[in-house]
LOTORRO-548694 format. One record per residue (C-alpha): residue in three letters; x, y, z; residue number from 1. Coordinates in steps of 0.5 Angstrom, whole numbers. Last residue first. Layout:
! residues N
(ALA,(X,Y,Z),NUM),
...
This chain:
! residues 529
(UNK,(-24,5,-34),529),
(UNK,(-21,0,-30),528),
(UNK,(-16,3,-25),527),
(UNK,(-15,-3,-20),526),
(UNK,(-19,0,-14),525),
(UNK,(-25,2,-18),524),
(UNK,(-25,-4,-22),523),
(UNK,(-25,-8,-16),522),
(UNK,(-31,-4,-13),521),
(UNK,(-35,-4,-19),520),
(UNK,(-35,-11,-19),519),
(UNK,(-36,-12,-11),518),
(UNK,(-42,-7,-12),517),
(UNK,(-45,-11,-18),516),
(UNK,(-45,-18,-14),515),
(UNK,(-42,-23,-10),514),
(UNK,(-40,-29,-15),513),
(UNK,(-41,-25,-22),512),
(UNK,(-38,-19,-19),511),
(UNK,(-32,-23,-17),510),
(UNK,(-31,-26,-24),509),
(UNK,(-32,-20,-28),508),
(UNK,(-28,-16,-23),507),
(UNK,(-22,-21,-23),506),
(UNK,(-22,-20,-30),505),
(UNK,(-22,-13,-30),504),
(UNK,(-18,-12,-25),503),
(UNK,(-12,-16,-28),502),
(UNK,(-13,-12,-34),501),
(UNK,(-13,-6,-30),500),
(UNK,(-6,-8,-26),499),
(UNK,(-2,-10,-32),498),
(UNK,(-3,-3,-36),497),
(UNK,(-3,3,-32),496),
(UNK,(0,1,-26),495),
(UNK,(4,-5,-28),494),
(UNK,(7,0,-34),493),
(UNK,(8,6,-29),492),
(UNK,(12,1,-24),491),
(UNK,(16,-2,-29),490),
(UNK,(18,6,-31),489),
(UNK,(19,8,-24),488),
(UNK,(24,2,-23),487),
(UNK,(23,1,-15),486),
(UNK,(18,-4,-17),485),
(UNK,(16,-8,-10),484),
(UNK,(17,-3,-5),483),
(UNK,(15,3,-9),482),
(UNK,(9,-1,-11),481),
(UNK,(7,-2,-4),480),
(UNK,(8,5,-2),479),
(UNK,(3,7,-8),478),
(UNK,(-2,2,-6),477),
(UNK,(-3,3,1),476),
(UNK,(-7,9,2),475),
(UNK,(-12,8,-4),474),
(UNK,(-12,1,-4),473),
(UNK,(-14,1,4),472),
(UNK,(-19,6,3),471),
(UNK,(-22,1,-3),470),
(UNK,(-22,-4,2),469),
(UNK,(-26,-1,7),468),
(UNK,(-31,1,2),467),
(UNK,(-32,-6,0),466),
(UNK,(-34,-9,6),465),
(UNK,(-38,-3,8),464),
(UNK,(-41,-3,1),463),
(UNK,(-43,-10,2),462),
(UNK,(-46,-8,9),461),
(UNK,(-50,-3,6),460),
(UNK,(-52,-8,0),459),
(UNK,(-55,-13,5),458),
(UNK,(-51,-19,7),457),
(UNK,(-54,-26,6),456),
(UNK,(-49,-29,2),455),
(UNK,(-43,-27,6),454),
(UNK,(-46,-30,12),453),
(UNK,(-46,-27,19),452),
(UNK,(-46,-31,25),451),
(UNK,(-52,-34,29),450),
(UNK,(-52,-32,36),449),
(UNK,(-50,-37,42),448),
(UNK,(-43,-35,43),447),
(UNK,(-45,-28,44),446),
(UNK,(-43,-28,51),445),
(UNK,(-36,-30,49),444),
(UNK,(-34,-37,51),443),
(UNK,(-33,-40,44),442),
(UNK,(-33,-35,39),441),
(UNK,(-40,-33,35),440),
(UNK,(-37,-30,29),439),
(UNK,(-39,-23,26),438),
(UNK,(-36,-22,19),437),
(UNK,(-30,-18,18),436),
(UNK,(-27,-12,16),435),
(UNK,(-20,-11,16),434),
(UNK,(-18,-3,15),433),
(UNK,(-11,-1,14),432),
(UNK,(-9,6,17),431),
(UNK,(-7,13,15),430),
(UNK,(-12,18,16),429),
(UNK,(-16,23,11),428),
(UNK,(-21,18,10),427),
(UNK,(-23,17,18),426),
(UNK,(-29,21,17),425),
(UNK,(-31,17,11),424),
(UNK,(-30,11,15),423),
(UNK,(-34,14,21),422),
(UNK,(-40,15,16),421),
(UNK,(-40,8,14),420),
(UNK,(-40,6,21),419),
(UNK,(-46,10,22),418),
(UNK,(-49,7,16),417),
(UNK,(-48,0,18),416),
(UNK,(-52,2,25),415),
(UNK,(-58,5,21),414),
(UNK,(-58,-1,17),413),
(UNK,(-59,-5,23),412),
(UNK,(-55,-10,28),411),
(UNK,(-59,-14,32),410),
(UNK,(-53,-19,33),409),
(UNK,(-47,-16,30),408),
(UNK,(-47,-17,22),407),
(UNK,(-40,-14,20),406),
(UNK,(-35,-13,25),405),
(UNK,(-29,-8,24),404),
(UNK,(-22,-9,25),403),
(UNK,(-16,-4,25),402),
(UNK,(-9,-4,23),401),
(UNK,(-6,2,26),400),
(UNK,(-1,7,23),399),
(UNK,(3,10,28),398),
(UNK,(8,15,26),397),
(UNK,(7,20,32),396),
(UNK,(2,25,28),395),
(UNK,(-2,19,25),394),
(UNK,(-3,16,33),393),
(UNK,(-6,23,35),392),
(UNK,(-10,23,29),391),
(UNK,(-13,16,29),390),
(UNK,(-14,17,37),389),
(UNK,(-18,24,35),388),
(UNK,(-22,20,30),387),
(UNK,(-24,14,34),386),
(UNK,(-26,18,40),385),
(UNK,(-31,22,36),384),
(UNK,(-34,16,34),383),
(UNK,(-34,13,41),382),
(UNK,(-36,19,45),381),
(UNK,(-43,16,46),380),
(UNK,(-40,10,49),379),
(UNK,(-37,14,55),378),
(UNK,(-30,15,56),377),
(UNK,(-25,11,61),376),
(UNK,(-27,7,58),375),
(UNK,(-29,7,50),374),
(UNK,(-29,-1,49),373),
(UNK,(-32,-3,56),372),
(UNK,(-39,-2,53),371),
(UNK,(-38,-7,48),370),
(UNK,(-45,-10,46),369),
(UNK,(-50,-6,48),368),
(UNK,(-47,1,49),367),
(UNK,(-42,0,43),366),
(UNK,(-48,-2,39),365),
(UNK,(-52,4,40),364),
(UNK,(-46,8,39),363),
(UNK,(-46,6,32),362),
(UNK,(-39,7,29),361),
(UNK,(-37,-1,29),360),
(UNK,(-31,-6,30),359),
(UNK,(-26,0,32),358),
(UNK,(-21,-6,34),357),
(UNK,(-14,-5,34),356),
(UNK,(-8,-9,31),355),
(UNK,(-1,-5,32),354),
(UNK,(3,-1,28),353),
(UNK,(9,3,28),352),
(UNK,(12,7,22),351),
(UNK,(19,8,19),350),
(UNK,(19,12,12),349),
(UNK,(21,10,5),348),
(UNK,(14,10,3),347),
(UNK,(11,7,9),346),
(UNK,(15,3,13),345),
(UNK,(15,-3,18),344),
(UNK,(19,-7,23),343),
(UNK,(21,-1,27),342),
(UNK,(26,-1,33),341),
(UNK,(28,7,32),340),
(UNK,(20,8,31),339),
(UNK,(19,4,37),338),
(UNK,(23,9,42),337),
(UNK,(21,16,40),336),
(UNK,(14,12,39),335),
(UNK,(13,11,46),334),
(UNK,(15,18,48),333),
(UNK,(9,21,43),332),
(UNK,(4,16,45),331),
(UNK,(5,17,53),330),
(UNK,(5,25,51),329),
(UNK,(-2,23,48),328),
(UNK,(-5,20,55),327),
(UNK,(-12,19,56),326),
(UNK,(-14,20,48),325),
(UNK,(-9,14,46),324),
(UNK,(-12,10,52),323),
(UNK,(-18,10,49),322),
(UNK,(-16,7,42),321),
(UNK,(-14,0,44),320),
(UNK,(-7,-4,42),319),
(UNK,(-5,-10,40),318),
(UNK,(1,-14,37),317),
(UNK,(7,-10,39),316),
(UNK,(13,-10,35),315),
(UNK,(20,-9,37),314),
(UNK,(26,-9,32),313),
(UNK,(33,-10,32),312),
(UNK,(34,-13,39),311),
(UNK,(41,-16,40),310),
(UNK,(44,-13,46),309),
(UNK,(38,-11,51),308),
(UNK,(37,-3,50),307),
(UNK,(30,-4,46),306),
(UNK,(27,-9,51),305),
(UNK,(29,-5,58),304),
(UNK,(26,2,54),303),
(UNK,(20,-2,52),302),
(UNK,(19,-4,60),301),
(UNK,(20,3,63),300),
(UNK,(16,6,58),299),
(UNK,(10,2,59),298),
(UNK,(11,3,67),297),
(UNK,(12,10,66),296),
(UNK,(6,12,62),295),
(UNK,(1,8,67),294),
(UNK,(-5,8,62),293),
(UNK,(-12,10,65),292),
(UNK,(-16,4,64),291),
(UNK,(-16,0,70),290),
(UNK,(-13,-7,72),289),
(UNK,(-12,-4,79),288),
(UNK,(-6,0,76),287),
(UNK,(-5,0,69),286),
(UNK,(2,-4,68),285),
(UNK,(1,-5,61),284),
(UNK,(-5,-1,58),283),
(UNK,(-2,2,52),282),
(UNK,(0,-5,50),281),
(UNK,(-7,-7,49),280),
(UNK,(-9,-15,48),279),
(UNK,(-2,-17,49),278),
(UNK,(4,-21,46),277),
(UNK,(10,-16,45),276),
(UNK,(14,-19,39),275),
(UNK,(21,-18,39),274),
(UNK,(25,-18,33),273),
(UNK,(32,-21,33),272),
(UNK,(31,-28,34),271),
(UNK,(37,-32,34),270),
(UNK,(37,-37,40),269),
(UNK,(40,-32,45),268),
(UNK,(35,-27,43),267),
(UNK,(29,-31,44),266),
(UNK,(32,-33,51),265),
(UNK,(34,-26,53),264),
(UNK,(27,-23,51),263),
(UNK,(24,-29,55),262),
(UNK,(28,-27,61),261),
(UNK,(26,-20,60),260),
(UNK,(19,-21,61),259),
(UNK,(20,-24,68),258),
(UNK,(24,-18,70),257),
(UNK,(19,-14,67),256),
(UNK,(13,-17,71),255),
(UNK,(7,-20,68),254),
(UNK,(1,-16,67),253),
(UNK,(-6,-19,68),252),
(UNK,(-12,-17,65),251),
(UNK,(-19,-20,67),250),
(UNK,(-21,-24,62),249),
(UNK,(-28,-23,58),248),
(UNK,(-24,-19,53),247),
(UNK,(-20,-25,51),246),
(UNK,(-26,-28,49),245),
(UNK,(-29,-23,44),244),
(UNK,(-36,-22,42),243),
(UNK,(-39,-19,48),242),
(UNK,(-34,-14,49),241),
(UNK,(-32,-15,57),240),
(UNK,(-26,-9,57),239),
(UNK,(-22,-14,62),238),
(UNK,(-17,-15,57),237),
(UNK,(-13,-22,58),236),
(UNK,(-6,-23,59),235),
(UNK,(0,-19,59),234),
(UNK,(7,-18,57),233),
(UNK,(8,-25,53),232),
(UNK,(14,-26,49),231),
(UNK,(14,-27,42),230),
(UNK,(21,-27,38),229),
(UNK,(17,-28,31),228),
(UNK,(16,-35,33),227),
(UNK,(19,-37,39),226),
(UNK,(26,-39,42),225),
(UNK,(27,-44,48),224),
(UNK,(25,-45,55),223),
(UNK,(19,-41,56),222),
(UNK,(17,-38,62),221),
(UNK,(13,-41,67),220),
(UNK,(5,-39,68),219),
(UNK,(4,-41,75),218),
(UNK,(7,-35,78),217),
(UNK,(3,-31,74),216),
(UNK,(-3,-33,78),215),
(UNK,(-8,-38,74),214),
(UNK,(-15,-36,71),213),
(UNK,(-19,-42,72),212),
(UNK,(-24,-44,67),211),
(UNK,(-20,-50,64),210),
(UNK,(-24,-55,60),209),
(UNK,(-21,-62,59),208),
(UNK,(-24,-66,54),207),
(UNK,(-23,-73,52),206),
(UNK,(-21,-75,59),205),
(UNK,(-15,-79,59),204),
(UNK,(-14,-86,60),203),
(UNK,(-7,-88,63),202),
(UNK,(-2,-91,58),201),
(UNK,(4,-88,62),200),
(UNK,(5,-82,57),199),
(UNK,(-2,-80,57),198),
(UNK,(-2,-79,64),197),
(UNK,(4,-75,64),196),
(UNK,(1,-71,59),195),
(UNK,(-6,-70,62),194),
(UNK,(-2,-68,69),193),
(UNK,(3,-63,65),192),
(UNK,(-3,-60,61),191),
(UNK,(-7,-58,67),190),
(UNK,(-4,-52,71),189),
(UNK,(-1,-48,65),188),
(UNK,(-7,-50,60),187),
(UNK,(-11,-44,60),186),
(UNK,(-17,-45,56),185),
(UNK,(-20,-52,52),184),
(UNK,(-15,-58,52),183),
(UNK,(-18,-63,47),182),
(UNK,(-16,-70,49),181),
(UNK,(-15,-77,45),180),
(UNK,(-15,-74,38),179),
(UNK,(-16,-79,32),178),
(UNK,(-19,-74,27),177),
(UNK,(-25,-77,26),176),
(UNK,(-26,-78,34),175),
(UNK,(-24,-71,35),174),
(UNK,(-29,-68,30),173),
(UNK,(-35,-66,35),172),
(UNK,(-36,-59,31),171),
(UNK,(-36,-55,37),170),
(UNK,(-31,-60,41),169),
(UNK,(-26,-59,35),168),
(UNK,(-27,-51,34),167),
(UNK,(-26,-51,42),166),
(UNK,(-18,-52,40),165),
(UNK,(-18,-46,37),164),
(UNK,(-14,-42,42),163),
(UNK,(-9,-47,43),162),
(UNK,(-10,-55,45),161),
(UNK,(-9,-62,42),160),
(UNK,(-7,-68,45),159),
(UNK,(-6,-74,41),158),
(UNK,(-4,-81,44),157),
(UNK,(1,-84,40),156),
(UNK,(-2,-89,34),155),
(UNK,(5,-91,31),154),
(UNK,(2,-92,24),153),
(UNK,(-3,-87,24),152),
(UNK,(1,-81,27),151),
(UNK,(7,-83,23),150),
(UNK,(2,-83,16),149),
(UNK,(0,-76,17),148),
(UNK,(-7,-75,17),147),
(UNK,(-8,-70,23),146),
(UNK,(-2,-66,20),145),
(UNK,(-6,-66,13),144),
(UNK,(-12,-64,16),143),
(UNK,(-9,-58,20),142),
(UNK,(-6,-56,14),141),
(UNK,(-12,-55,10),140),
(UNK,(-16,-52,16),139),
(UNK,(-11,-46,16),138),
(UNK,(-10,-46,9),137),
(UNK,(-18,-44,8),136),
(UNK,(-23,-48,5),135),
(UNK,(-24,-48,-3),134),
(UNK,(-23,-43,-8),133),
(UNK,(-27,-37,-6),132),
(UNK,(-24,-30,-4),131),
(UNK,(-30,-28,0),130),
(UNK,(-32,-35,3),129),
(UNK,(-24,-36,5),128),
(UNK,(-24,-29,7),127),
(UNK,(-29,-28,12),126),
(UNK,(-30,-35,16),125),
(UNK,(-22,-35,16),124),
(UNK,(-21,-28,18),123),
(UNK,(-26,-29,24),122),
(UNK,(-24,-36,26),121),
(UNK,(-28,-42,24),120),
(UNK,(-23,-45,19),119),
(UNK,(-23,-52,22),118),
(UNK,(-16,-52,26),117),
(UNK,(-16,-44,27),116),
(UNK,(-11,-43,33),115),
(UNK,(-8,-50,34),114),
(UNK,(-2,-53,38),113),
(UNK,(-1,-60,38),112),
(UNK,(2,-65,43),111),
(UNK,(4,-72,41),110),
(UNK,(4,-77,46),109),
(UNK,(8,-84,47),108),
(UNK,(13,-84,42),107),
(UNK,(17,-90,43),106),
(UNK,(15,-94,37),105),
(UNK,(16,-88,33),104),
(UNK,(15,-80,32),103),
(UNK,(21,-76,31),102),
(UNK,(24,-77,24),101),
(UNK,(17,-78,21),100),
(UNK,(14,-72,24),99),
(UNK,(19,-67,20),98),
(UNK,(14,-64,15),97),
(UNK,(10,-62,22),96),
(UNK,(15,-58,24),95),
(UNK,(18,-60,31),94),
(UNK,(19,-59,38),93),
(UNK,(22,-66,41),92),
(UNK,(21,-68,48),91),
(UNK,(24,-73,53),90),
(UNK,(31,-71,52),89),
(UNK,(30,-64,55),88),
(UNK,(27,-68,61),87),
(UNK,(20,-69,64),86),
(UNK,(18,-68,71),85),
(UNK,(14,-62,72),84),
(UNK,(18,-56,70),83),
(UNK,(20,-59,63),82),
(UNK,(13,-60,62),81),
(UNK,(11,-53,63),80),
(UNK,(16,-50,59),79),
(UNK,(14,-55,53),78),
(UNK,(7,-53,54),77),
(UNK,(9,-45,54),76),
(UNK,(13,-46,48),75),
(UNK,(7,-49,44),74),
(UNK,(3,-43,46),73),
(UNK,(9,-39,43),72),
(UNK,(9,-42,36),71),
(UNK,(16,-45,35),70),
(UNK,(23,-43,33),69),
(UNK,(29,-47,32),68),
(UNK,(25,-53,30),67),
(UNK,(28,-60,32),66),
(UNK,(32,-63,26),65),
(UNK,(38,-65,30),64),
(UNK,(42,-59,27),63),
(UNK,(37,-54,29),62),
(UNK,(31,-52,24),61),
(UNK,(29,-46,21),60),
(UNK,(21,-44,21),59),
(UNK,(18,-48,15),58),
(UNK,(16,-43,9),57),
(UNK,(9,-40,10),56),
(UNK,(7,-35,4),55),
(UNK,(11,-37,-3),54),
(UNK,(14,-44,-1),53),
(UNK,(8,-47,3),52),
(UNK,(3,-42,-2),51),
(UNK,(6,-46,-8),50),
(UNK,(6,-53,-5),49),
(UNK,(-1,-53,-4),48),
(UNK,(-3,-53,-11),47),
(UNK,(-6,-47,-14),46),
(UNK,(-14,-46,-16),45),
(UNK,(-15,-42,-10),44),
(UNK,(-11,-42,-3),43),
(UNK,(-17,-40,1),42),
(UNK,(-15,-35,6),41),
(UNK,(-14,-36,14),40),
(UNK,(-7,-37,13),39),
(UNK,(-7,-30,10),38),
(UNK,(-7,-27,17),37),
(UNK,(0,-29,18),36),
(UNK,(2,-23,14),35),
(UNK,(1,-19,20),34),
(UNK,(7,-23,23),33),
(UNK,(12,-21,18),32),
(UNK,(18,-25,19),31),
(UNK,(18,-29,12),30),
(UNK,(11,-32,14),29),
(UNK,(14,-34,21),28),
(UNK,(12,-41,20),27),
(UNK,(10,-47,24),26),
(UNK,(3,-44,25),25),
(UNK,(1,-45,17),24),
(UNK,(5,-52,17),23),
(UNK,(0,-54,23),22),
(UNK,(3,-55,30),21),
(UNK,(8,-59,33),20),
(UNK,(10,-62,40),19),
(UNK,(13,-69,40),18),
(UNK,(14,-73,47),17),
(UNK,(17,-80,48),16),
(UNK,(22,-78,42),15),
(UNK,(22,-83,36),14),
(UNK,(25,-91,36),13),
(UNK,(29,-89,30),12),
(UNK,(34,-86,35),11),
(UNK,(33,-79,38),10),
(UNK,(37,-75,34),9),
(UNK,(34,-78,28),8),
(UNK,(34,-73,22),7),
(UNK,(35,-75,15),6),
(UNK,(28,-77,14),5),
(UNK,(24,-71,13),4),
(UNK,(29,-68,8),3),
(UNK,(27,-74,4),2),
(UNK,(32,-80,2),1),
């Protein structure tokens, strides 16, 4: 008997409502939230079981087979249903590998949360095409989920939502995947009605597009633990960057007591790491949705979380750079807390990190497409602002994970050269750069523009992409090797012999695929002489 069939907590007839997500989303990637980016990579020539075991093993399960942890959005849907007439016994939140044990004749609805079902996100678009080897794993796992035999056999209503749900409507894939309804946007005030109608066998709309932004009181707290101990401290950004959807949303901060309820739930069910879901940790509690940080509000929140029994680590998801210049003392005092509750290290010392967006070194593109990004400073100050912020962050043991966008609409060679210059200026700091091809996301101002394609990049854009990765290897190679190979002799042998051989072979392959710039870059990174 397979593991998938060993659980039958709701009897052989199945749970009334089953909630799930693809295998790449129902994993904590070995408790590393940033490693989850590789879900957007292609798996290459290896069979799918290999990355499932190596990269994204299933989350732990409870004794009845339900998932112990689930994506935060899926937990929100569960909470909405529980607060709108459904009982705990009606709902099963499960890993997709266990669907056969929970989907049966009595199953009325299967709700699926998805971040990137068709591989159209920034990371998937960039690195599946760069690395080669086929479709990104996010797409493959979503496809496998939608083809699951239990869904075909029992034919429950299928409702899909989440940040990537727009891709299904955009590519008109609902019918081919057997999807009855796609919910696009914030669904807290909508999904209960849709699920209730589906559970009664009523006709439900094929697409539900939610444009309203709901008040905090309409957004319930989660009832069970989330992957990475995720809790939402704020929603939206308000900087109005034209390439981004969250940036177009007015920022809403959740009260400390509400946040602490979700911390308590996560810790009570085994989560030791608390991930703060936010577009900007430094602007939590900022008054009037402005862009001047409220140091007391941030320190009060993080202090409360750190003092909660059972919390071992705290990981903020995102930050912006302008508030760092506004209040360097805030950064220092926040670091004093977070460094004691760190998740990552560099050459044996604890460091703090969060994702941030540099995007470009061109003040022209900043002014044209993201004038709100430098606020309360001016677009003309952006390159200098970035360098100063990196200096302050590094001084306080923050090593940013910074994205850059290649191929923004009307980007010129001069714009690219300005970004190359900014990367040079940042060469003495420690960070991790993630260059990304521009993708016209749903509901952003630039959604009607063409995305950037790898096969049409100019030499300058290729140089920017490879230069970022040369920087990453230079900064992080020693720390990575010391972590992986604690024996100095083995580390020396790997660096001097194994790595150059691998680099030579991959340089030839990717050079033939993408050009001499890529080959030379790989050889430079791996020590090929």
